[in-house]
mmCIF file of the N, C-alpha and C atoms, coordinates in Angstrom:
data_MODEL
# 
_entry.id   MODEL 
# 
loop_
_atom_site.group_PDB 
_atom_site.id 
_atom_site.type_symbol 
_atom_site.label_atom_id 
_atom_site.label_alt_id 
_atom_site.label_comp_id 
_atom_site.label_asym_id 
_atom_site.label_entity_id 
_atom_site.label_seq_id 
_atom_site.pdbx_PDB_ins_code 
_atom_site.Cartn_x 
_atom_site.Cartn_y 
_atom_site.Cartn_z 
_atom_site.occupancy 
_atom_site.B_iso_or_equiv 
_atom_site.pdbx_formal_charge 
_atom_site.auth_seq_id 
_atom_site.auth_comp_id 
_atom_site.auth_asym_id 
_atom_site.auth_atom_id 
_atom_site.pdbx_PDB_model_num 
ATOM 1   N N  . UNK A 1 1  ? 85.096  107.203 104.120 1.00 0.00 ? 1  UNK A N  1 
ATOM 2   C CA . UNK A 1 1  ? 85.054  106.638 105.429 1.00 0.00 ? 1  UNK A CA 1 
ATOM 3   C C  . UNK A 1 1  ? 86.293  107.003 106.244 1.00 0.00 ? 1  UNK A C  1 
ATOM 4   N N  . UNK A 1 2  ? 87.415  107.172 105.598 1.00 0.00 ? 2  UNK A N  1 
ATOM 5   C CA . UNK A 1 2  ? 88.640  107.541 106.309 1.00 0.00 ? 2  UNK A CA 1 
ATOM 6   C C  . UNK A 1 2  ? 88.499  108.902 106.980 1.00 0.00 ? 2  UNK A C  1 
ATOM 7   N N  . UNK A 1 3  ? 87.762  109.790 106.353 1.00 0.00 ? 3  UNK A N  1 
ATOM 8   C CA . UNK A 1 3  ? 87.565  111.126 106.924 1.00 0.00 ? 3  UNK A CA 1 
ATOM 9   C C  . UNK A 1 3  ? 86.786  111.032 108.226 1.00 0.00 ? 3  UNK A C  1 
ATOM 10  N N  . UNK A 1 4  ? 85.783  110.168 108.259 1.00 0.00 ? 4  UNK A N  1 
ATOM 11  C CA . UNK A 1 4  ? 85.002  109.981 109.482 1.00 0.00 ? 4  UNK A CA 1 
ATOM 12  C C  . UNK A 1 4  ? 85.892  109.406 110.576 1.00 0.00 ? 4  UNK A C  1 
ATOM 13  N N  . UNK A 1 5  ? 86.700  108.414 110.246 1.00 0.00 ? 5  UNK A N  1 
ATOM 14  C CA . UNK A 1 5  ? 87.625  107.825 111.214 1.00 0.00 ? 5  UNK A CA 1 
ATOM 15  C C  . UNK A 1 5  ? 88.620  108.858 111.719 1.00 0.00 ? 5  UNK A C  1 
ATOM 16  N N  . UNK A 1 6  ? 89.078  109.727 110.838 1.00 0.00 ? 6  UNK A N  1 
ATOM 17  C CA . UNK A 1 6  ? 90.022  110.776 111.229 1.00 0.00 ? 6  UNK A CA 1 
ATOM 18  C C  . UNK A 1 6  ? 89.390  111.737 112.228 1.00 0.00 ? 6  UNK A C  1 
ATOM 19  N N  . UNK A 1 7  ? 88.177  112.188 111.949 1.00 0.00 ? 7  UNK A N  1 
ATOM 20  C CA . UNK A 1 7  ? 87.507  113.118 112.861 1.00 0.00 ? 7  UNK A CA 1 
ATOM 21  C C  . UNK A 1 7  ? 87.179  112.464 114.198 1.00 0.00 ? 7  UNK A C  1 
ATOM 22  N N  . UNK A 1 8  ? 86.661  111.242 114.171 1.00 0.00 ? 8  UNK A N  1 
ATOM 23  C CA . UNK A 1 8  ? 86.341  110.558 115.417 1.00 0.00 ? 8  UNK A CA 1 
ATOM 24  C C  . UNK A 1 8  ? 87.594  110.279 116.239 1.00 0.00 ? 8  UNK A C  1 
ATOM 25  N N  . UNK A 1 9  ? 88.645  109.844 115.577 1.00 0.00 ? 9  UNK A N  1 
ATOM 26  C CA . UNK A 1 9  ? 89.904  109.587 116.274 1.00 0.00 ? 9  UNK A CA 1 
ATOM 27  C C  . UNK A 1 9  ? 90.471  110.843 116.902 1.00 0.00 ? 9  UNK A C  1 
ATOM 28  N N  . UNK A 1 10 ? 90.428  111.936 116.174 1.00 0.00 ? 10 UNK A N  1 
ATOM 29  C CA . UNK A 1 10 ? 90.925  113.206 116.707 1.00 0.00 ? 10 UNK A CA 1 
ATOM 30  C C  . UNK A 1 10 ? 90.099  113.648 117.905 1.00 0.00 ? 10 UNK A C  1 
ATOM 31  N N  . UNK A 1 11 ? 88.792  113.454 117.846 1.00 0.00 ? 11 UNK A N  1 
ATOM 32  C CA . UNK A 1 11 ? 87.922  113.827 118.958 1.00 0.00 ? 11 UNK A CA 1 
ATOM 33  C C  . UNK A 1 11 ? 88.214  112.974 120.196 1.00 0.00 ? 11 UNK A C  1 
ATOM 34  N N  . UNK A 1 12 ? 88.438  111.683 120.005 1.00 0.00 ? 12 UNK A N  1 
ATOM 35  C CA . UNK A 1 12 ? 88.766  110.803 121.125 1.00 0.00 ? 12 UNK A CA 1 
ATOM 36  C C  . UNK A 1 12 ? 90.104  111.207 121.734 1.00 0.00 ? 12 UNK A C  1 
ATOM 37  N N  . UNK A 1 13 ? 91.084  111.518 120.905 1.00 0.00 ? 13 UNK A N  1 
ATOM 38  C CA . UNK A 1 13 ? 92.385  111.975 121.411 1.00 0.00 ? 13 UNK A CA 1 
ATOM 39  C C  . UNK A 1 13 ? 92.203  113.241 122.237 1.00 0.00 ? 13 UNK A C  1 
ATOM 40  N N  . UNK A 1 14 ? 91.415  114.167 121.740 1.00 0.00 ? 14 UNK A N  1 
ATOM 41  C CA . UNK A 1 14 ? 91.155  115.417 122.456 1.00 0.00 ? 14 UNK A CA 1 
ATOM 42  C C  . UNK A 1 14 ? 90.516  115.152 123.819 1.00 0.00 ? 14 UNK A C  1 
ATOM 43  N N  . UNK A 1 15 ? 89.492  114.293 123.852 1.00 0.00 ? 15 UNK A N  1 
ATOM 44  C CA . UNK A 1 15 ? 88.815  113.997 125.112 1.00 0.00 ? 15 UNK A CA 1 
ATOM 45  C C  . UNK A 1 15 ? 89.742  113.307 126.109 1.00 0.00 ? 15 UNK A C  1 
ATOM 46  N N  . UNK A 1 16 ? 90.527  112.339 125.632 1.00 0.00 ? 16 UNK A N  1 
ATOM 47  C CA . UNK A 1 16 ? 91.439  111.627 126.528 1.00 0.00 ? 16 UNK A CA 1 
ATOM 48  C C  . UNK A 1 16 ? 92.530  112.557 127.049 1.00 0.00 ? 16 UNK A C  1 
ATOM 49  N N  . UNK A 1 17 ? 93.051  113.415 126.193 1.00 0.00 ? 17 UNK A N  1 
ATOM 50  C CA . UNK A 1 17 ? 94.099  114.344 126.643 1.00 0.00 ? 17 UNK A CA 1 
ATOM 51  C C  . UNK A 1 17 ? 93.523  115.358 127.626 1.00 0.00 ? 17 UNK A C  1 
ATOM 52  N N  . UNK A 1 18 ? 92.317  115.817 127.355 1.00 0.00 ? 18 UNK A N  1 
ATOM 53  C CA . UNK A 1 18 ? 91.673  116.750 128.280 1.00 0.00 ? 18 UNK A CA 1 
ATOM 54  C C  . UNK A 1 18 ? 91.434  116.090 129.642 1.00 0.00 ? 18 UNK A C  1 
ATOM 55  N N  . UNK A 1 19 ? 91.042  114.827 129.636 1.00 0.00 ? 19 UNK A N  1 
ATOM 56  C CA . UNK A 1 19 ? 90.883  114.078 130.882 1.00 0.00 ? 19 UNK A CA 1 
ATOM 57  C C  . UNK A 1 19 ? 92.203  113.915 131.613 1.00 0.00 ? 19 UNK A C  1 
ATOM 58  N N  . UNK A 1 20 ? 93.269  113.674 130.859 1.00 0.00 ? 20 UNK A N  1 
ATOM 59  C CA . UNK A 1 20 ? 94.596  113.578 131.461 1.00 0.00 ? 20 UNK A CA 1 
ATOM 60  C C  . UNK A 1 20 ? 94.980  114.887 132.134 1.00 0.00 ? 20 UNK A C  1 
ATOM 61  N N  . UNK A 1 21 ? 94.765  115.993 131.450 1.00 0.00 ? 21 UNK A N  1 
ATOM 62  C CA . UNK A 1 21 ? 95.128  117.305 132.004 1.00 0.00 ? 21 UNK A CA 1 
ATOM 63  C C  . UNK A 1 21 ? 94.297  117.646 133.236 1.00 0.00 ? 21 UNK A C  1 
ATOM 64  N N  . UNK A 1 22 ? 93.025  117.313 133.199 1.00 0.00 ? 22 UNK A N  1 
ATOM 65  C CA . UNK A 1 22 ? 92.128  117.655 134.297 1.00 0.00 ? 22 UNK A CA 1 
ATOM 66  C C  . UNK A 1 22 ? 92.431  116.819 135.545 1.00 0.00 ? 22 UNK A C  1 
ATOM 67  N N  . UNK A 1 23 ? 92.701  115.532 135.357 1.00 0.00 ? 23 UNK A N  1 
ATOM 68  C CA . UNK A 1 23 ? 92.844  114.618 136.492 1.00 0.00 ? 23 UNK A CA 1 
ATOM 69  C C  . UNK A 1 23 ? 94.274  114.168 136.752 1.00 0.00 ? 23 UNK A C  1 
ATOM 70  N N  . UNK A 1 24 ? 95.215  114.616 135.937 1.00 0.00 ? 24 UNK A N  1 
ATOM 71  C CA . UNK A 1 24 ? 96.613  114.171 136.018 1.00 0.00 ? 24 UNK A CA 1 
ATOM 72  C C  . UNK A 1 24 ? 96.673  112.638 136.028 1.00 0.00 ? 24 UNK A C  1 
ATOM 73  N N  . UNK A 1 25 ? 95.867  112.021 135.177 1.00 0.00 ? 25 UNK A N  1 
ATOM 74  C CA . UNK A 1 25 ? 95.772  110.567 135.095 1.00 0.00 ? 25 UNK A CA 1 
ATOM 75  C C  . UNK A 1 25 ? 96.705  110.058 133.999 1.00 0.00 ? 25 UNK A C  1 
ATOM 76  N N  . UNK A 1 26 ? 97.783  109.429 134.421 1.00 0.00 ? 26 UNK A N  1 
ATOM 77  C CA . UNK A 1 26 ? 98.767  108.916 133.463 1.00 0.00 ? 26 UNK A CA 1 
ATOM 78  C C  . UNK A 1 26 ? 98.147  107.914 132.474 1.00 0.00 ? 26 UNK A C  1 
ATOM 79  N N  . UNK A 1 27 ? 97.244  107.025 132.906 1.00 0.00 ? 27 UNK A N  1 
ATOM 80  C CA . UNK A 1 27 ? 96.642  106.118 131.919 1.00 0.00 ? 27 UNK A CA 1 
ATOM 81  C C  . UNK A 1 27 ? 95.912  106.843 130.793 1.00 0.00 ? 27 UNK A C  1 
ATOM 82  N N  . UNK A 1 28 ? 95.254  107.944 131.096 1.00 0.00 ? 28 UNK A N  1 
ATOM 83  C CA . UNK A 1 28 ? 94.554  108.678 130.031 1.00 0.00 ? 28 UNK A CA 1 
ATOM 84  C C  . UNK A 1 28 ? 95.534  109.271 129.026 1.00 0.00 ? 28 UNK A C  1 
ATOM 85  N N  . UNK A 1 29 ? 96.732  109.593 129.479 1.00 0.00 ? 29 UNK A N  1 
ATOM 86  C CA . UNK A 1 29 ? 97.750  110.081 128.544 1.00 0.00 ? 29 UNK A CA 1 
ATOM 87  C C  . UNK A 1 29 ? 98.103  108.985 127.539 1.00 0.00 ? 29 UNK A C  1 
ATOM 88  N N  . UNK A 1 30 ? 98.241  107.750 128.021 1.00 0.00 ? 30 UNK A N  1 
ATOM 89  C CA . UNK A 1 30 ? 98.565  106.645 127.122 1.00 0.00 ? 30 UNK A CA 1 
ATOM 90  C C  . UNK A 1 30 ? 97.385  106.266 126.226 1.00 0.00 ? 30 UNK A C  1 
ATOM 91  N N  . UNK A 1 31 ? 96.166  106.458 126.726 1.00 0.00 ? 31 UNK A N  1 
ATOM 92  C CA . UNK A 1 31 ? 94.988  106.252 125.879 1.00 0.00 ? 31 UNK A CA 1 
ATOM 93  C C  . UNK A 1 31 ? 94.996  107.277 124.746 1.00 0.00 ? 31 UNK A C  1 
ATOM 94  N N  . UNK A 1 32 ? 95.289  108.538 125.078 1.00 0.00 ? 32 UNK A N  1 
ATOM 95  C CA . UNK A 1 32 ? 95.364  109.585 124.050 1.00 0.00 ? 32 UNK A CA 1 
ATOM 96  C C  . UNK A 1 32 ? 96.464  109.261 123.042 1.00 0.00 ? 32 UNK A C  1 
ATOM 97  N N  . UNK A 1 33 ? 97.614  108.819 123.540 1.00 0.00 ? 33 UNK A N  1 
ATOM 98  C CA . UNK A 1 33 ? 98.716  108.450 122.639 1.00 0.00 ? 33 UNK A CA 1 
ATOM 99  C C  . UNK A 1 33 ? 98.304  107.296 121.730 1.00 0.00 ? 33 UNK A C  1 
ATOM 100 N N  . UNK A 1 34 ? 97.651  106.291 122.309 1.00 0.00 ? 34 UNK A N  1 
ATOM 101 C CA . UNK A 1 34 ? 97.232  105.130 121.525 1.00 0.00 ? 34 UNK A CA 1 
ATOM 102 C C  . UNK A 1 34 ? 96.262  105.496 120.416 1.00 0.00 ? 34 UNK A C  1 
ATOM 103 N N  . UNK A 1 35 ? 95.233  106.259 120.765 1.00 0.00 ? 35 UNK A N  1 
ATOM 104 C CA . UNK A 1 35 ? 94.274  106.658 119.732 1.00 0.00 ? 35 UNK A CA 1 
ATOM 105 C C  . UNK A 1 35 ? 94.901  107.635 118.738 1.00 0.00 ? 35 UNK A C  1 
ATOM 106 N N  . UNK A 1 36 ? 95.859  108.419 119.195 1.00 0.00 ? 36 UNK A N  1 
ATOM 107 C CA . UNK A 1 36 ? 96.583  109.298 118.277 1.00 0.00 ? 36 UNK A CA 1 
ATOM 108 C C  . UNK A 1 36 ? 97.368  108.502 117.245 1.00 0.00 ? 36 UNK A C  1 
ATOM 109 N N  . UNK A 1 37 ? 98.018  107.433 117.692 1.00 0.00 ? 37 UNK A N  1 
ATOM 110 C CA . UNK A 1 37 ? 98.761  106.584 116.756 1.00 0.00 ? 37 UNK A CA 1 
ATOM 111 C C  . UNK A 1 37 ? 97.824  105.861 115.793 1.00 0.00 ? 37 UNK A C  1 
ATOM 112 N N  . UNK A 1 38 ? 96.702  105.384 116.298 1.00 0.00 ? 38 UNK A N  1 
ATOM 113 C CA . UNK A 1 38 ? 95.721  104.717 115.426 1.00 0.00 ? 38 UNK A CA 1 
ATOM 114 C C  . UNK A 1 38 ? 95.197  105.694 114.369 1.00 0.00 ? 38 UNK A C  1 
ATOM 115 N N  . UNK A 1 39 ? 94.882  106.906 114.807 1.00 0.00 ? 39 UNK A N  1 
ATOM 116 C CA . UNK A 1 39 ? 94.395  107.927 113.881 1.00 0.00 ? 39 UNK A CA 1 
ATOM 117 C C  . UNK A 1 39 ? 95.477  108.308 112.875 1.00 0.00 ? 39 UNK A C  1 
ATOM 118 N N  . UNK A 1 40 ? 96.709  108.451 113.357 1.00 0.00 ? 40 UNK A N  1 
ATOM 119 C CA . UNK A 1 40 ? 97.816  108.786 112.460 1.00 0.00 ? 40 UNK A CA 1 
ATOM 120 C C  . UNK A 1 40 ? 98.039  107.677 111.431 1.00 0.00 ? 40 UNK A C  1 
ATOM 121 N N  . UNK A 1 41 ? 97.873  106.433 111.849 1.00 0.00 ? 41 UNK A N  1 
ATOM 122 C CA . UNK A 1 41 ? 98.015  105.312 110.915 1.00 0.00 ? 41 UNK A CA 1 
ATOM 123 C C  . UNK A 1 41 ? 96.989  105.373 109.807 1.00 0.00 ? 41 UNK A C  1 
ATOM 124 N N  . UNK A 1 42 ? 95.763  105.694 110.168 1.00 0.00 ? 42 UNK A N  1 
ATOM 125 C CA . UNK A 1 42 ? 94.696  105.827 109.168 1.00 0.00 ? 42 UNK A CA 1 
ATOM 126 C C  . UNK A 1 42 ? 95.012  106.957 108.197 1.00 0.00 ? 42 UNK A C  1 
ATOM 127 N N  . UNK A 1 43 ? 95.433  108.087 108.731 1.00 0.00 ? 43 UNK A N  1 
ATOM 128 C CA . UNK A 1 43 ? 95.751  109.248 107.895 1.00 0.00 ? 43 UNK A CA 1 
ATOM 129 C C  . UNK A 1 43 ? 96.956  108.976 106.994 1.00 0.00 ? 43 UNK A C  1 
ATOM 130 N N  . UNK A 1 44 ? 98.013  108.432 107.581 1.00 0.00 ? 44 UNK A N  1 
ATOM 131 C CA . UNK A 1 44 ? 99.230  108.196 106.809 1.00 0.00 ? 44 UNK A CA 1 
ATOM 132 C C  . UNK A 1 44 ? 99.004  107.168 105.702 1.00 0.00 ? 44 UNK A C  1 
ATOM 133 N N  . UNK A 1 45 ? 98.209  106.162 105.985 1.00 0.00 ? 45 UNK A N  1 
ATOM 134 C CA . UNK A 1 45 ? 97.906  105.158 104.969 1.00 0.00 ? 45 UNK A CA 1 
ATOM 135 C C  . UNK A 1 45 ? 97.250  105.799 103.744 1.00 0.00 ? 45 UNK A C  1 
ATOM 136 N N  . UNK A 1 46 ? 96.282  106.665 103.984 1.00 0.00 ? 46 UNK A N  1 
ATOM 137 C CA . UNK A 1 46 ? 95.614  107.354 102.877 1.00 0.00 ? 46 UNK A CA 1 
ATOM 138 C C  . UNK A 1 46 ? 96.545  108.290 102.133 1.00 0.00 ? 46 UNK A C  1 
ATOM 139 N N  . UNK A 1 47 ? 97.351  109.038 102.864 1.00 0.00 ? 47 UNK A N  1 
ATOM 140 C CA . UNK A 1 47 ? 98.290  109.973 102.233 1.00 0.00 ? 47 UNK A CA 1 
ATOM 141 C C  . UNK A 1 47 ? 99.297  109.227 101.378 1.00 0.00 ? 47 UNK A C  1 
ATOM 142 N N  . UNK A 1 48 ? 99.825  108.128 101.923 1.00 0.00 ? 48 UNK A N  1 
ATOM 143 C CA . UNK A 1 48 ? 100.834 107.376 101.162 1.00 0.00 ? 48 UNK A CA 1 
ATOM 144 C C  . UNK A 1 48 ? 100.271 106.837 99.858  1.00 0.00 ? 48 UNK A C  1 
ATOM 145 N N  . UNK A 1 49 ? 99.052  106.313 99.913  1.00 0.00 ? 49 UNK A N  1 
ATOM 146 C CA . UNK A 1 49 ? 98.494  105.677 98.715  1.00 0.00 ? 49 UNK A CA 1 
ATOM 147 C C  . UNK A 1 49 ? 97.954  106.693 97.718  1.00 0.00 ? 49 UNK A C  1 
ATOM 148 N N  . UNK A 1 50 ? 97.172  107.638 98.200  1.00 0.00 ? 50 UNK A N  1 
ATOM 149 C CA . UNK A 1 50 ? 96.476  108.554 97.299  1.00 0.00 ? 50 UNK A CA 1 
ATOM 150 C C  . UNK A 1 50 ? 97.381  109.686 96.829  1.00 0.00 ? 50 UNK A C  1 
ATOM 151 N N  . UNK A 1 51 ? 98.098  110.318 97.737  1.00 0.00 ? 51 UNK A N  1 
ATOM 152 C CA . UNK A 1 51 ? 98.863  111.514 97.381  1.00 0.00 ? 51 UNK A CA 1 
ATOM 153 C C  . UNK A 1 51 ? 100.277 111.173 96.922  1.00 0.00 ? 51 UNK A C  1 
ATOM 154 N N  . UNK A 1 52 ? 100.947 110.308 97.685  1.00 0.00 ? 52 UNK A N  1 
ATOM 155 C CA . UNK A 1 52 ? 102.340 109.995 97.344  1.00 0.00 ? 52 UNK A CA 1 
ATOM 156 C C  . UNK A 1 52 ? 102.468 108.887 96.306  1.00 0.00 ? 52 UNK A C  1 
ATOM 157 N N  . UNK A 1 53 ? 101.379 108.180 96.048  1.00 0.00 ? 53 UNK A N  1 
ATOM 158 C CA . UNK A 1 53 ? 101.401 107.136 95.028  1.00 0.00 ? 53 UNK A CA 1 
ATOM 159 C C  . UNK A 1 53 ? 102.167 105.889 95.418  1.00 0.00 ? 53 UNK A C  1 
ATOM 160 N N  . UNK A 1 54 ? 102.282 105.637 96.720  1.00 0.00 ? 54 UNK A N  1 
ATOM 161 C CA . UNK A 1 54 ? 102.976 104.429 97.181  1.00 0.00 ? 54 UNK A CA 1 
ATOM 162 C C  . UNK A 1 54 ? 102.170 103.193 96.818  1.00 0.00 ? 54 UNK A C  1 
ATOM 163 N N  . UNK A 1 55 ? 102.850 102.080 96.826  1.00 0.00 ? 55 UNK A N  1 
ATOM 164 C CA . UNK A 1 55 ? 102.195 100.802 96.595  1.00 0.00 ? 55 UNK A CA 1 
ATOM 165 C C  . UNK A 1 55 ? 101.175 100.562 97.706  1.00 0.00 ? 55 UNK A C  1 
ATOM 166 N N  . UNK A 1 56 ? 100.061 99.955  97.380  1.00 0.00 ? 56 UNK A N  1 
ATOM 167 C CA . UNK A 1 56 ? 98.990  99.735  98.346  1.00 0.00 ? 56 UNK A CA 1 
ATOM 168 C C  . UNK A 1 56 ? 99.466  98.888  99.527  1.00 0.00 ? 56 UNK A C  1 
ATOM 169 N N  . UNK A 1 57 ? 100.321 97.912  99.280  1.00 0.00 ? 57 UNK A N  1 
ATOM 170 C CA . UNK A 1 57 ? 100.821 97.062  100.360 1.00 0.00 ? 57 UNK A CA 1 
ATOM 171 C C  . UNK A 1 57 ? 101.710 97.839  101.321 1.00 0.00 ? 57 UNK A C  1 
ATOM 172 N N  . UNK A 1 58 ? 102.526 98.751  100.788 1.00 0.00 ? 58 UNK A N  1 
ATOM 173 C CA . UNK A 1 58 ? 103.365 99.592  101.649 1.00 0.00 ? 58 UNK A CA 1 
ATOM 174 C C  . UNK A 1 58 ? 102.507 100.503 102.518 1.00 0.00 ? 58 UNK A C  1 
ATOM 175 N N  . UNK A 1 59 ? 101.491 101.082 101.916 1.00 0.00 ? 59 UNK A N  1 
ATOM 176 C CA . UNK A 1 59 ? 100.605 101.974 102.660 1.00 0.00 ? 59 UNK A CA 1 
ATOM 177 C C  . UNK A 1 59 ? 99.868  101.222 103.758 1.00 0.00 ? 59 UNK A C  1 
ATOM 178 N N  . UNK A 1 60 ? 99.355  100.052 103.434 1.00 0.00 ? 60 UNK A N  1 
ATOM 179 C CA . UNK A 1 60 ? 98.640  99.256  104.425 1.00 0.00 ? 60 UNK A CA 1 
ATOM 180 C C  . UNK A 1 60 ? 99.585  98.806  105.536 1.00 0.00 ? 60 UNK A C  1 
ATOM 181 N N  . UNK A 1 61 ? 100.786 98.386  105.175 1.00 0.00 ? 61 UNK A N  1 
ATOM 182 C CA . UNK A 1 61 ? 101.751 97.943  106.183 1.00 0.00 ? 61 UNK A CA 1 
ATOM 183 C C  . UNK A 1 61 ? 102.108 99.074  107.145 1.00 0.00 ? 61 UNK A C  1 
ATOM 184 N N  . UNK A 1 62 ? 102.311 100.262 106.614 1.00 0.00 ? 62 UNK A N  1 
ATOM 185 C CA . UNK A 1 62 ? 102.638 101.413 107.461 1.00 0.00 ? 62 UNK A CA 1 
ATOM 186 C C  . UNK A 1 62 ? 101.481 101.743 108.392 1.00 0.00 ? 62 UNK A C  1 
ATOM 187 N N  . UNK A 1 63 ? 100.276 101.766 107.860 1.00 0.00 ? 63 UNK A N  1 
ATOM 188 C CA . UNK A 1 63 ? 99.102  102.027 108.690 1.00 0.00 ? 63 UNK A CA 1 
ATOM 189 C C  . UNK A 1 63 ? 98.915  100.966 109.762 1.00 0.00 ? 63 UNK A C  1 
ATOM 190 N N  . UNK A 1 64 ? 99.187  99.723  109.413 1.00 0.00 ? 64 UNK A N  1 
ATOM 191 C CA . UNK A 1 64 ? 99.042  98.620  110.359 1.00 0.00 ? 64 UNK A CA 1 
ATOM 192 C C  . UNK A 1 64 ? 100.059 98.712  111.486 1.00 0.00 ? 64 UNK A C  1 
ATOM 193 N N  . UNK A 1 65 ? 101.276 99.089  111.176 1.00 0.00 ? 65 UNK A N  1 
ATOM 194 C CA . UNK A 1 65 ? 102.308 99.236  112.207 1.00 0.00 ? 65 UNK A CA 1 
ATOM 195 C C  . UNK A 1 65 ? 101.911 100.328 113.201 1.00 0.00 ? 65 UNK A C  1 
ATOM 196 N N  . UNK A 1 66 ? 101.443 101.458 112.698 1.00 0.00 ? 66 UNK A N  1 
ATOM 197 C CA . UNK A 1 66 ? 101.017 102.530 113.599 1.00 0.00 ? 66 UNK A CA 1 
ATOM 198 C C  . UNK A 1 66 ? 99.787  102.132 114.408 1.00 0.00 ? 66 UNK A C  1 
ATOM 199 N N  . UNK A 1 67 ? 98.859  101.440 113.788 1.00 0.00 ? 67 UNK A N  1 
ATOM 200 C CA . UNK A 1 67 ? 97.673  100.977 114.499 1.00 0.00 ? 67 UNK A CA 1 
ATOM 201 C C  . UNK A 1 67 ? 98.058  99.998  115.601 1.00 0.00 ? 67 UNK A C  1 
ATOM 202 N N  . UNK A 1 68 ? 98.947  99.073  115.297 1.00 0.00 ? 68 UNK A N  1 
ATOM 203 C CA . UNK A 1 68 ? 99.402  98.113  116.311 1.00 0.00 ? 68 UNK A CA 1 
ATOM 204 C C  . UNK A 1 68 ? 100.101 98.824  117.465 1.00 0.00 ? 68 UNK A C  1 
ATOM 205 N N  . UNK A 1 69 ? 100.922 99.825  117.159 1.00 0.00 ? 69 UNK A N  1 
ATOM 206 C CA . UNK A 1 69 ? 101.584 100.595 118.216 1.00 0.00 ? 69 UNK A CA 1 
ATOM 207 C C  . UNK A 1 69 ? 100.555 101.327 119.080 1.00 0.00 ? 69 UNK A C  1 
ATOM 208 N N  . UNK A 1 70 ? 99.511  101.809 118.456 1.00 0.00 ? 70 UNK A N  1 
ATOM 209 C CA . UNK A 1 70 ? 98.443  102.468 119.205 1.00 0.00 ? 70 UNK A CA 1 
ATOM 210 C C  . UNK A 1 70 ? 97.744  101.507 120.151 1.00 0.00 ? 70 UNK A C  1 
ATOM 211 N N  . UNK A 1 71 ? 97.473  100.297 119.677 1.00 0.00 ? 71 UNK A N  1 
ATOM 212 C CA . UNK A 1 71 ? 96.850  99.303  120.543 1.00 0.00 ? 71 UNK A CA 1 
ATOM 213 C C  . UNK A 1 71 ? 97.766  98.911  121.696 1.00 0.00 ? 71 UNK A C  1 
ATOM 214 N N  . UNK A 1 72 ? 99.055  98.838  121.443 1.00 0.00 ? 72 UNK A N  1 
ATOM 215 C CA . UNK A 1 72 ? 100.010 98.545  122.519 1.00 0.00 ? 72 UNK A CA 1 
ATOM 216 C C  . UNK A 1 72 ? 99.962  99.643  123.579 1.00 0.00 ? 72 UNK A C  1 
ATOM 217 N N  . UNK A 1 73 ? 99.900  100.900 123.157 1.00 0.00 ? 73 UNK A N  1 
ATOM 218 C CA . UNK A 1 73 ? 99.822  102.009 124.109 1.00 0.00 ? 73 UNK A CA 1 
ATOM 219 C C  . UNK A 1 73 ? 98.533  101.939 124.928 1.00 0.00 ? 73 UNK A C  1 
ATOM 220 N N  . UNK A 1 74 ? 97.422  101.581 124.302 1.00 0.00 ? 74 UNK A N  1 
ATOM 221 C CA . UNK A 1 74 ? 96.160  101.465 125.030 1.00 0.00 ? 74 UNK A CA 1 
ATOM 222 C C  . UNK A 1 74 ? 96.208  100.307 126.015 1.00 0.00 ? 74 UNK A C  1 
ATOM 223 N N  . UNK A 1 75 ? 96.744  99.176  125.606 1.00 0.00 ? 75 UNK A N  1 
ATOM 224 C CA . UNK A 1 75 ? 96.884  98.039  126.520 1.00 0.00 ? 75 UNK A CA 1 
ATOM 225 C C  . UNK A 1 75 ? 97.804  98.414  127.674 1.00 0.00 ? 75 UNK A C  1 
ATOM 226 N N  . UNK A 1 76 ? 98.884  99.107  127.385 1.00 0.00 ? 76 UNK A N  1 
ATOM 227 C CA . UNK A 1 76 ? 99.804  99.572  128.425 1.00 0.00 ? 76 UNK A CA 1 
ATOM 228 C C  . UNK A 1 76 ? 99.073  100.454 129.430 1.00 0.00 ? 76 UNK A C  1 
ATOM 229 N N  . UNK A 1 77 ? 98.187  101.305 128.962 1.00 0.00 ? 77 UNK A N  1 
ATOM 230 C CA . UNK A 1 77 ? 97.458  102.196 129.862 1.00 0.00 ? 77 UNK A CA 1 
ATOM 231 C C  . UNK A 1 77 ? 96.547  101.420 130.806 1.00 0.00 ? 77 UNK A C  1 
ATOM 232 N N  . UNK A 1 78 ? 96.063  100.280 130.357 1.00 0.00 ? 78 UNK A N  1 
ATOM 233 C CA . UNK A 1 78 ? 95.156  99.485  131.187 1.00 0.00 ? 78 UNK A CA 1 
ATOM 234 C C  . UNK A 1 78 ? 95.914  98.630  132.196 1.00 0.00 ? 78 UNK A C  1 
ATOM 235 N N  . UNK A 1 79 ? 97.006  98.023  131.780 1.00 0.00 ? 79 UNK A N  1 
ATOM 236 C CA . UNK A 1 79 ? 97.671  97.034  132.623 1.00 0.00 ? 79 UNK A CA 1 
ATOM 237 C C  . UNK A 1 79 ? 98.921  97.514  133.341 1.00 0.00 ? 79 UNK A C  1 
ATOM 238 N N  . UNK A 1 80 ? 99.669  98.452  132.781 1.00 0.00 ? 80 UNK A N  1 
ATOM 239 C CA . UNK A 1 80 ? 100.973 98.772  133.345 1.00 0.00 ? 80 UNK A CA 1 
ATOM 240 C C  . UNK A 1 80 ? 101.015 100.072 134.134 1.00 0.00 ? 80 UNK A C  1 
ATOM 241 N N  . UNK A 1 81 ? 100.245 101.037 133.762 1.00 0.00 ? 81 UNK A N  1 
ATOM 242 C CA . UNK A 1 81 ? 100.342 102.344 134.389 1.00 0.00 ? 81 UNK A CA 1 
ATOM 243 C C  . UNK A 1 81 ? 99.422  102.395 135.606 1.00 0.00 ? 81 UNK A C  1 
ATOM 244 N N  . UNK A 1 82 ? 99.974  102.795 136.713 1.00 0.00 ? 82 UNK A N  1 
ATOM 245 C CA . UNK A 1 82 ? 99.184  102.917 137.960 1.00 0.00 ? 82 UNK A CA 1 
ATOM 246 C C  . UNK A 1 82 ? 98.971  104.360 138.303 1.00 0.00 ? 82 UNK A C  1 
# 
């Protein structure tokens, strides 16, 4: 399931960044950043646990921090950027 989330997240980042480039829309840049962080959190969590052999709690905590930062960037794009 992580692979599906990785591909979908990457596709959303691509679409949002392409929209930013086409329209020079600053909010879309933050949407791309937010989904990029969420996707990176998913990827890093899997890498830490499966490949690096980190403790499951450390891997989950790291993924959660990146996911939360991604949500903050998305919220910022909606409320703060004009």
